[in-house]
N, C-alpha and C positions, 0 to 999 in steps of 0.2 A: 503494498501502500503506497504510496506514495504523499512524501510532505507537505502541507500546504497551509497556505496563511488564510482565518476565518476573521475579516475586522470586528464581525459579532462577536468572537468571543478573547481577540486581540492573544490568539498563542505567534509566536516570537518564532522564524526560523534561522536557519543559518544567518550570520552577518552575510548582507551583499559588498563586496567592495566598493565603496564612493569615492567619483572621484570627480571636485568639480571642475566643470569646463565649461568658455564661453564668457558668459556675464554674470554666471555664479561666483566667478571666480572675486567678484565684485562686490554682489548682491546677494543675498539667501532669498529672494521674496522677486524677481525682478519681473517676474507677470502680474502679480498684485501690483506691484508700482504702474506697472503700466495701465492698468484699469483704473488707476488712479485716478493717471494721469489722463483719461478720457473724461470724467467727471471734471477735474478740478478748473479744466483750462478750456472753457469754455467763454466765447465774447457776454455774454451778456445774463447778468444772476439775479431769477426772479426766484421771490420767496418760500416756491415753490420747489427750484432746483435747488436753494440753499439747503430747504429741507434735504430733499432726496443726495445733494455732497454729503452734509454731516451726517444720514445714514448710512450713507455707503461708506466712508470714512472708518465711522465703527465696525462697523461689517467684516473690511478687507482687516485692519488690525486685529481683531478676533480671531479671525478665520488664520491670519498667520500665526498669534502664538500658539493655535493649534494645531498647525501644519509643523511646526517647529518639537512640539512636544511627540507630534504620529512617528518624524524622526527621527528622533532621538529614541525614540521605541526598538524602533525595527532596525537601525543604525548603530545604536550604541556610542563607546567612544567615540568610535570615530564620527560622526554627527557634532559631537560635543567638541572635540576639536577645531568643526570645523566653523562651530557659533561663538569660539575663542578670535578667530580668526579675520570673519569676516560679518559684516553686523547685515542684519534681513533690511535696511532700509540706511538711503545716505544721509547726515546729520542726525542721530539720530544715537546722543550720548548714555544715554542712560534706557533699564526699563528691558520687559525681555526681548526688542527685535533692537536691540543696540549689539556689542560684540557682548558676550557672556565669556567673562573671567574663566578660566579653565583650572578650577581649583581639585585637587588631588587626593583633597580629603571631604569632598562629600562625593557619598557613594551617590552611582549614577539613578538608582531607583527613588532617593533625596532628591535629585536633580528632578525628576521627570516629576513628582509632585510639586514640584514651587517653585520652574520656571515657565 
């Protein structure tokens, strides 16, 4: 029987090698950032568009944090090293989407629940 990954049960498989290529060498979430650019950079901002911009910004920010947690769960220490070297978004000095310092004394299970 082959080993599979079930998202519903969060079973880990053997860690795959992780190599950041292209723009991912500079940003952890370049696709999400491009979505934000689509809603932020509009010529006219009306009240309804401002609400849409705010909702999409919060939604994508939360999604970015959840994606980091999921990748940390599946890729482990390899992804933690990547988080310490590459920010989630440019200009993020603090928070879960900034570069996350590589703390050797923090167990991976703790990092999964607090990052």
